PLY file of the C-alpha trace (Angstrom):
ply
format ascii 1.0
element vertex 476
property float x
property float y
property float z
element edge 475
property int vertex1
property int vertex2
end_header
-46.72 11.39 74.17
-43.80 10.60 71.77
-44.20 10.94 67.71
-44.13 7.53 67.39
-47.45 6.20 70.13
-48.81 9.19 68.72
-48.70 7.62 65.21
-49.62 4.17 66.46
-52.88 5.76 67.84
-53.61 7.69 64.38
-53.37 4.27 63.30
-55.75 2.58 65.57
-58.61 5.64 65.30
-59.10 5.81 61.54
-60.21 2.83 59.22
-58.87 0.30 61.94
-58.77 -2.66 60.51
-57.67 -1.92 56.71
-54.79 0.45 58.10
-53.62 -2.43 60.81
-53.56 -4.48 58.21
-51.42 -2.20 56.06
-49.01 -1.06 58.95
-48.05 -4.91 59.48
-47.53 -5.41 55.76
-45.12 -2.39 55.83
-43.41 -3.74 58.34
-43.11 -6.75 56.74
-41.74 -5.21 53.57
-39.34 -3.21 55.54
-37.80 -5.94 57.63
-37.23 -7.94 54.48
-35.41 -5.12 52.59
-34.35 -2.72 54.93
-32.13 -4.34 58.19
-32.78 -0.61 59.56
-35.39 -0.72 62.18
-38.47 1.69 61.53
-39.26 3.07 64.87
-42.49 4.48 63.43
-43.39 1.11 62.09
-42.57 -1.11 65.10
-44.62 0.93 67.71
-47.51 0.98 65.24
-47.40 -2.81 64.66
-46.92 -3.17 68.50
-50.02 -1.24 69.11
-51.81 -3.53 66.59
-50.77 -7.09 67.94
-51.60 -5.66 71.45
-54.87 -4.35 70.60
-56.00 -7.97 68.57
-54.66 -9.81 71.71
-52.09 -11.39 69.89
-48.41 -11.81 72.12
-45.80 -9.10 71.32
-43.59 -11.70 70.52
-44.70 -12.24 67.19
-42.35 -8.91 66.32
-39.18 -9.92 67.91
-37.26 -11.54 64.73
-34.84 -13.65 67.60
-38.50 -15.73 68.56
-39.29 -18.81 66.40
-42.56 -20.19 65.96
-42.29 -22.84 68.07
-41.21 -20.78 70.95
-44.67 -18.73 70.52
-46.20 -21.64 69.85
-44.73 -23.17 72.91
-46.25 -20.99 75.02
-49.28 -19.75 73.00
-50.43 -23.46 71.88
-54.32 -21.73 70.42
-52.08 -20.33 67.69
-50.76 -23.46 66.30
-54.37 -24.22 64.65
-54.07 -20.44 63.22
-50.76 -21.32 61.63
-51.86 -24.42 60.29
-53.00 -23.91 56.41
-52.80 -20.01 57.08
-51.97 -19.23 53.46
-54.51 -22.07 51.67
-56.99 -19.94 49.91
-60.63 -20.20 51.22
-62.92 -21.82 49.06
-66.69 -20.39 49.92
-69.71 -19.17 48.06
-70.80 -16.35 50.93
-71.63 -13.31 49.34
-68.74 -10.94 49.40
-69.73 -8.05 50.91
-71.05 -10.14 54.12
-67.73 -11.81 53.87
-65.66 -8.37 53.74
-67.81 -7.61 56.76
-67.00 -10.40 58.46
-63.51 -11.37 57.60
-61.85 -7.46 57.88
-60.69 -8.51 61.59
-59.88 -11.77 61.31
-57.77 -10.07 57.94
-55.37 -8.06 60.71
-54.66 -11.37 62.74
-54.16 -13.36 59.84
-51.91 -10.66 58.47
-49.87 -10.74 61.93
-49.27 -14.44 61.73
-48.28 -14.17 57.79
-45.59 -11.61 58.70
-43.90 -13.52 61.38
-43.80 -16.79 59.44
-42.30 -15.01 56.63
-39.75 -12.94 58.34
-38.65 -15.73 60.21
-37.88 -17.72 57.06
-37.03 -14.99 54.74
-35.00 -12.29 56.41
-31.73 -14.60 57.20
-29.29 -11.86 57.45
-25.64 -12.28 56.75
-22.70 -13.44 58.80
-21.69 -16.75 60.68
-24.37 -19.05 61.37
-24.57 -20.93 64.29
-25.93 -24.55 64.36
-29.07 -23.04 66.89
-29.82 -20.57 64.31
-29.93 -23.22 61.48
-32.68 -25.77 63.76
-34.14 -22.40 64.44
-34.31 -21.76 60.71
-35.59 -25.18 60.01
-38.48 -25.20 62.51
-39.83 -22.06 60.57
-39.28 -23.20 57.18
-41.29 -26.18 58.26
-43.99 -24.12 59.84
-43.76 -21.98 56.37
-44.74 -25.42 54.67
-47.41 -26.07 56.83
-48.80 -22.98 56.46
-48.71 -23.41 52.41
-50.84 -26.50 53.27
-47.58 -29.07 53.08
-45.73 -30.92 55.63
-42.79 -29.91 56.86
-39.85 -30.51 54.62
-42.02 -31.29 51.90
-41.32 -27.96 49.74
-37.25 -28.33 50.39
-37.46 -31.76 49.13
-38.96 -30.71 45.81
-42.44 -32.98 46.46
-44.52 -29.50 45.95
-48.21 -30.99 45.88
-50.36 -30.76 42.74
-53.61 -28.24 41.72
-54.19 -25.25 40.46
-52.44 -21.87 41.00
-54.73 -19.18 42.89
-54.32 -15.41 42.38
-51.76 -14.23 44.94
-53.98 -11.82 46.11
-56.73 -14.11 46.87
-59.88 -14.46 45.97
-62.94 -11.38 46.17
-61.97 -8.00 46.91
-61.87 -5.73 49.92
-57.94 -6.87 49.97
-58.06 -10.06 51.49
-54.06 -11.44 52.96
-52.50 -12.61 50.02
-51.80 -16.46 49.71
-49.11 -17.79 47.96
-50.12 -21.01 47.28
-50.03 -20.35 43.57
-45.73 -19.93 44.19
-45.30 -23.17 45.26
-43.31 -24.46 42.78
-40.84 -21.65 42.71
-40.86 -21.35 46.90
-39.33 -24.78 47.40
-36.14 -24.40 45.45
-36.00 -20.85 47.14
-36.17 -22.89 50.87
-33.57 -24.77 49.72
-31.34 -22.48 48.44
-31.81 -20.28 52.21
-30.96 -23.35 53.57
-28.39 -23.93 51.46
-26.60 -20.19 51.95
-26.65 -21.28 56.03
-25.25 -24.13 56.14
-22.45 -22.49 53.43
-22.11 -19.81 56.88
-21.68 -22.32 59.63
-19.14 -24.70 60.72
-20.68 -27.60 58.51
-19.20 -30.20 60.49
-20.56 -28.84 63.66
-23.89 -29.66 62.20
-22.62 -33.14 61.18
-21.50 -33.59 64.22
-25.60 -33.88 66.23
-27.09 -36.44 64.55
-30.40 -34.98 65.30
-29.40 -31.46 63.56
-28.16 -33.42 60.61
-31.17 -35.59 60.47
-33.25 -32.61 59.68
-31.12 -31.32 56.80
-32.79 -31.37 53.12
-30.10 -33.15 50.70
-29.90 -30.44 47.70
-27.20 -30.13 45.43
-25.69 -27.51 46.94
-25.20 -29.01 50.08
-23.80 -32.34 48.59
-21.38 -30.16 46.68
-19.97 -29.36 50.62
-20.11 -33.11 51.55
-18.42 -33.86 48.74
-15.48 -31.49 48.92
-15.06 -31.99 52.95
-15.51 -35.37 53.10
-11.83 -36.29 53.56
-11.71 -33.93 56.87
-14.69 -35.56 58.21
-14.66 -38.43 60.77
-16.73 -40.63 62.71
-20.41 -39.28 63.68
-19.23 -36.46 61.22
-18.66 -38.76 58.10
-21.38 -41.41 58.85
-24.10 -38.35 58.85
-22.61 -36.72 55.77
-22.59 -40.26 53.83
-26.24 -40.81 54.95
-27.08 -37.43 53.41
-25.28 -38.41 49.86
-26.75 -41.24 49.81
-30.13 -39.91 50.53
-29.99 -37.55 47.78
-28.40 -40.33 45.33
-31.01 -42.46 45.94
-33.91 -39.94 45.52
-31.91 -38.74 41.74
-31.46 -42.27 40.70
-35.04 -42.85 41.31
-36.02 -39.86 39.24
-33.58 -40.98 36.31
-34.37 -44.86 36.25
-38.28 -43.89 35.97
-37.05 -41.53 32.39
-34.44 -44.62 31.15
-37.24 -47.22 31.77
-39.97 -44.64 29.77
-37.96 -45.30 26.33
-38.28 -48.61 24.32
-35.73 -50.93 24.57
-34.91 -52.13 21.56
-36.48 -53.43 17.98
-38.47 -57.00 17.60
-35.96 -59.69 17.28
-38.07 -62.01 14.92
-35.29 -64.64 14.78
-36.48 -65.64 18.38
-39.11 -68.11 18.33
-41.99 -66.56 20.46
-43.22 -68.01 24.12
-46.37 -70.14 23.72
-47.75 -68.41 26.52
-51.12 -66.91 26.77
-50.14 -63.07 27.38
-48.47 -63.44 23.81
-51.23 -64.93 22.10
-52.17 -63.01 19.01
-56.09 -63.34 19.06
-56.73 -61.20 15.65
-53.96 -63.12 14.03
-55.39 -66.84 15.18
-58.91 -65.97 14.01
-57.95 -64.20 10.86
-55.54 -67.76 10.06
-58.46 -69.97 10.68
-61.34 -68.22 9.25
-61.67 -71.19 6.35
-62.25 -73.31 9.17
-65.38 -71.73 10.24
-68.63 -73.96 9.91
-71.95 -71.54 8.74
-74.11 -74.34 10.35
-72.53 -74.72 13.87
-72.07 -71.39 13.68
-68.21 -72.40 14.82
-65.03 -71.35 14.44
-62.72 -74.58 14.66
-59.03 -73.63 15.51
-55.91 -75.70 13.34
-53.15 -73.66 14.99
-52.83 -70.66 17.57
-50.44 -67.29 16.48
-48.14 -65.66 19.49
-46.53 -62.64 19.39
-42.96 -62.20 19.32
-41.47 -60.08 22.39
-37.84 -60.94 21.88
-36.43 -57.41 21.13
-32.49 -57.58 19.63
-29.82 -56.45 22.06
-26.61 -55.71 20.24
-23.89 -55.27 22.93
-22.54 -52.00 23.54
-19.97 -50.34 25.20
-20.53 -46.99 26.98
-17.68 -45.17 28.29
-18.44 -41.88 30.41
-16.07 -39.24 31.41
-16.96 -36.82 33.94
-15.16 -33.18 34.31
-14.95 -33.23 38.55
-13.42 -29.52 38.48
-15.31 -27.46 40.57
-17.79 -25.98 37.76
-19.85 -29.26 36.71
-20.48 -30.69 40.38
-24.45 -30.38 39.51
-23.21 -32.32 35.80
-21.08 -34.96 37.68
-23.58 -36.18 39.96
-26.09 -36.47 37.37
-24.26 -38.49 35.16
-22.64 -40.86 37.88
-26.01 -41.92 38.60
-26.89 -42.29 35.01
-24.16 -44.58 34.26
-25.03 -46.95 37.11
-28.61 -47.10 35.73
-27.14 -47.65 32.28
-24.44 -49.91 33.44
-27.75 -52.36 34.86
-29.38 -52.76 31.54
-29.07 -56.02 29.89
-25.54 -56.08 27.41
-24.53 -52.66 28.12
-21.19 -52.46 29.48
-20.53 -49.53 31.18
-17.20 -47.57 31.85
-16.74 -44.45 34.32
-13.77 -41.85 34.20
-13.90 -39.00 36.34
-10.68 -36.42 35.67
-9.20 -32.71 36.83
-5.91 -32.28 36.06
-5.57 -35.89 37.04
-7.95 -38.90 36.14
-9.65 -41.36 37.94
-10.76 -44.72 36.87
-14.21 -45.02 38.37
-15.61 -48.36 36.69
-15.22 -51.12 39.50
-17.61 -49.03 41.35
-19.86 -47.94 38.38
-22.97 -50.10 40.08
-23.13 -48.06 42.82
-22.94 -44.33 42.49
-22.43 -43.49 46.35
-19.51 -45.11 46.24
-18.55 -43.63 42.68
-19.20 -40.27 44.47
-17.33 -41.36 47.15
-13.90 -41.71 45.83
-14.26 -38.17 43.31
-12.14 -35.10 44.71
-13.73 -32.01 43.43
-11.84 -28.85 42.42
-8.84 -28.08 40.69
-7.77 -27.62 37.31
-8.61 -28.89 33.88
-6.59 -31.43 31.61
-9.25 -33.45 29.30
-5.76 -35.54 27.96
-5.14 -36.98 31.18
-8.75 -38.76 30.76
-8.41 -39.25 27.29
-5.30 -41.51 27.83
-7.66 -43.67 30.24
-10.83 -43.86 27.67
-8.73 -45.03 24.38
-7.81 -48.37 25.59
-11.37 -49.28 26.11
-12.35 -48.55 22.67
-12.21 -52.21 21.65
-14.65 -52.35 19.03
-15.80 -48.25 17.65
-18.87 -49.32 16.12
-20.50 -50.26 19.25
-18.89 -48.20 21.18
-20.38 -44.54 22.36
-18.15 -41.60 24.34
-20.20 -39.36 26.63
-17.87 -36.31 28.02
-19.28 -34.20 30.00
-17.07 -30.96 30.67
-17.61 -27.17 29.81
-14.55 -27.92 28.17
-12.57 -24.76 29.36
-9.16 -26.83 28.70
-5.52 -26.26 29.05
-4.69 -28.20 26.20
-7.35 -27.20 23.90
-6.03 -28.62 20.47
-4.38 -31.86 21.39
-7.68 -32.76 23.11
-9.88 -32.16 20.44
-7.58 -33.77 17.83
-8.14 -36.80 20.04
-11.98 -36.50 20.27
-12.00 -36.17 16.58
-9.60 -39.23 15.77
-12.17 -41.04 17.65
-15.08 -40.02 16.00
-13.47 -40.60 12.71
-13.00 -44.06 13.65
-16.47 -44.92 14.01
-16.88 -44.07 18.04
-20.37 -42.44 18.61
-19.06 -39.34 20.15
-21.35 -36.98 22.45
-19.93 -34.20 23.85
-22.29 -32.78 26.78
-22.24 -29.72 28.15
-24.41 -29.89 31.40
-26.55 -32.29 32.51
-28.34 -30.68 34.99
-32.03 -30.20 36.90
-32.50 -26.92 35.65
-30.26 -26.89 31.94
-27.95 -23.76 32.83
-24.65 -23.93 32.08
-21.75 -22.98 30.13
-19.16 -23.85 27.63
-16.32 -23.07 25.89
-16.92 -21.35 22.38
-13.70 -22.73 20.80
-15.24 -25.96 21.47
-18.49 -25.74 20.91
-17.62 -24.32 17.22
-15.51 -26.86 16.47
-17.60 -29.72 17.62
-20.31 -28.31 15.84
-18.50 -28.44 12.54
-17.60 -31.96 13.10
-21.35 -33.05 12.99
-20.89 -33.74 17.07
-23.12 -30.84 18.06
-22.77 -30.25 22.32
-25.73 -31.15 24.40
-26.32 -29.04 26.79
-29.98 -28.85 29.07
-31.96 -31.09 30.70
-30.63 -34.61 31.47
-33.57 -36.03 29.71
-32.05 -34.96 26.55
-28.76 -37.20 27.41
-31.41 -40.18 28.34
-32.97 -39.76 24.69
-29.62 -39.99 23.35
-28.02 -42.92 24.94
-31.38 -44.65 24.19
-31.21 -44.21 20.98
-27.92 -45.73 20.41
-27.71 -48.32 22.89
-31.10 -50.23 22.48
0 1
1 2
2 3
3 4
4 5
5 6
6 7
7 8
8 9
9 10
10 11
11 12
12 13
13 14
14 15
15 16
16 17
17 18
18 19
19 20
20 21
21 22
22 23
23 24
24 25
25 26
26 27
27 28
28 29
29 30
30 31
31 32
32 33
33 34
34 35
35 36
36 37
37 38
38 39
39 40
40 41
41 42
42 43
43 44
44 45
45 46
46 47
47 48
48 49
49 50
50 51
51 52
52 53
53 54
54 55
55 56
56 57
57 58
58 59
59 60
60 61
61 62
62 63
63 64
64 65
65 66
66 67
67 68
68 69
69 70
70 71
71 72
72 73
73 74
74 75
75 76
76 77
77 78
78 79
79 80
80 81
81 82
82 83
83 84
84 85
85 86
86 87
87 88
88 89
89 90
90 91
91 92
92 93
93 94
94 95
95 96
96 97
97 98
98 99
99 100
100 101
101 102
102 103
103 104
104 105
105 106
106 107
107 108
108 109
109 110
110 111
111 112
112 113
113 114
114 115
115 116
116 117
117 118
118 119
119 120
120 121
121 122
122 123
123 124
124 125
125 126
126 127
127 128
128 129
129 130
130 131
131 132
132 133
133 134
134 135
135 136
136 137
137 138
138 139
139 140
140 141
141 142
142 143
143 144
144 145
145 146
146 147
147 148
148 149
149 150
150 151
151 152
152 153
153 154
154 155
155 156
156 157
157 158
158 159
159 160
160 161
161 162
162 163
163 164
164 165
165 166
166 167
167 168
168 169
169 170
170 171
171 172
172 173
173 174
174 175
175 176
176 177
177 178
178 179
179 180
180 181
181 182
182 183
183 184
184 185
185 186
186 187
187 188
188 189
189 190
190 191
191 192
192 193
193 194
194 195
195 196
196 197
197 198
198 199
199 200
200 201
201 202
202 203
203 204
204 205
205 206
206 207
207 208
208 209
209 210
210 211
211 212
212 213
213 214
214 215
215 216
216 217
217 218
218 219
219 220
220 221
221 222
222 223
223 224
224 225
225 226
226 227
227 228
228 229
229 230
230 231
231 232
232 233
233 234
234 235
235 236
236 237
237 238
238 239
239 240
240 241
241 242
242 243
243 244
244 245
245 246
246 247
247 248
248 249
249 250
250 251
251 252
252 253
253 254
254 255
255 256
256 257
257 258
258 259
259 260
260 261
261 262
262 263
263 264
264 265
265 266
266 267
267 268
268 269
269 270
270 271
271 272
272 273
273 274
274 275
275 276
276 277
277 278
278 279
279 280
280 281
281 282
282 283
283 284
284 285
285 286
286 287
287 288
288 289
289 290
290 291
291 292
292 293
293 294
294 295
295 296
296 297
297 298
298 299
299 300
300 301
301 302
302 303
303 304
304 305
305 306
306 307
307 308
308 309
309 310
310 311
311 312
312 313
313 314
314 315
315 316
316 317
317 318
318 319
319 320
320 321
321 322
322 323
323 324
324 325
325 326
326 327
327 328
328 329
329 330
330 331
331 332
332 333
333 334
334 335
335 336
336 337
337 338
338 339
339 340
340 341
341 342
342 343
343 344
344 345
345 346
346 347
347 348
348 349
349 350
350 351
351 352
352 353
353 354
354 355
355 356
356 357
357 358
358 359
359 360
360 361
361 362
362 363
363 364
364 365
365 366
366 367
367 368
368 369
369 370
370 371
371 372
372 373
373 374
374 375
375 376
376 377
377 378
378 379
379 380
380 381
381 382
382 383
383 384
384 385
385 386
386 387
387 388
388 389
389 390
390 391
391 392
392 393
393 394
394 395
395 396
396 397
397 398
398 399
399 400
400 401
401 402
402 403
403 404
404 405
405 406
406 407
407 408
408 409
409 410
410 411
411 412
412 413
413 414
414 415
415 416
416 417
417 418
418 419
419 420
420 421
421 422
422 423
423 424
424 425
425 426
426 427
427 428
428 429
429 430
430 431
431 432
432 433
433 434
434 435
435 436
436 437
437 438
438 439
439 440
440 441
441 442
442 443
443 444
444 445
445 446
446 447
447 448
448 449
449 450
450 451
451 452
452 453
453 454
454 455
455 456
456 457
457 458
458 459
459 460
460 461
461 462
462 463
463 464
464 465
465 466
466 467
467 468
468 469
469 470
470 471
471 472
472 473
473 474
474 475
C-alpha cells in the first residue's frame, strides 16, 4: 500500500468525523494558497468523500457546481443555504452527536464552492471559464442565502452578523454570513480580474454571456477605454452594460441629493390656499377672541396658511472633470451627479472633461450615458486647456460655482493654479475635489493641496456625499 493510501486509511480510522472534516479544510487552504497539489491531502480527501457517499467530482477543480448538480440533482438542495447559520435550541451535546457526520458532508460541499470561486489561477481566461465562474459565484451567493448576482450587484441583505465559527461548540462548519458586506466587493473584483484576463470583445459578442456580466467600475472603465474598437452586437452590449451601471449609480446619487432641503422659505410669495397648507395652530390662536364660552364654540373669521414657496436664485454650476486614467471613478460619479443637478430648477449646469485636450459636454449634461460615451480615457493631464473653456462660462461670479475634479498632477502647475486663484478672487465659489468615489480613496498632488488650503479652498477628498453636501449648500 502506498504512503498516501496508508495516510488516508489512518484518517478514516482515528476519530473519523473530526479528522475527516479537518482533512477537507486542510485541502481547501492548501489549494487556495499553494497551487502545488498535496498528494497526501488529495488521497485522504478522496477517501473521505467516497466514504460519506459524495461524488469524487467534488474534488475536480475543473468541474463546475452546475455540472455536479446536473449529475446529482439531490445535491442542489444541500448547496442552497449551505453557509447560512442554523438557529435551534437543541442541547449542544445532542446536536454535536447528531451533526458531526453532517458537518463532514458540509465541509466537502463548502470547500467545493469556495475553491471554484476564489481559486481563479492566473494567465489567460476563455469565455467558457468566465461563464463557469459566474455560475459558481451564483452558487456561492445561494449558499449564503442570497439570490445569484445579488452580492456582486452590491445589494447584500441586512441583518445582524454571525460568528464565523458558527454557533455552539464542537467545531461546526464555519458560515460566512457576517462577511457578506466584504464578500460582495471581492466577488466583483474577481470577476473584473477574469474579464481583464480574457478577450472582452469575445464576451461582448455573445449576448447571453454579456448579459451575465455584473456592471462594476472596473468593467465600465474597460468598456469606456475599448468602446471605439467595438461594433455591432459587441458595441450594443457594451452600451447596455454602461447604461445599467449609470442608472444604478444615478438612483443612489439622486436619493442623496433629494434628502437635502431645497432653499429657504420665500415669504414674499403668498401661500397657496389649499387644505394641505392650512396652519391649524395659527388659525386657532388668531381666532381665540371669537370663542363663545356659552356655546363652547370657536368662530373663525380668517384661515391662515403656511408659506411653502422657497427662494431659488439662478445659479451656474461648472463641473470640470479630469478624464485621465487615474480619475475614472470620479469622472463617472461626477458626470452622473452633474446630470442630477442639471435637473434642479434654476441651476444651469455645464460639464467639461479634459486630459491634454478639453471637451465641452454641456449639450449632453442631462444624459450621463451619452456624456460618458463621448469621453476618451487616458493620456496626460493639462488643466489649462479646460480652464480656457471654463472661464468664458463665468458670467456672474457671485452666482457661479466651479467644481474641479482631478488628482492635480499637472504639466503646468503654476499657470493653472494662478487661473484658479483668479476665479476664486473674482467671487466664484471654487471647489477643488481630489476624489469623488464610493470608497473615498484618492491621491492628490501635495503641491496643489497646500496652495488650495492656504487659499481657503481646501481639497475635498472622500465619499461623494461630501460633494453633494457642498453643492446643495451653495446652490440652494
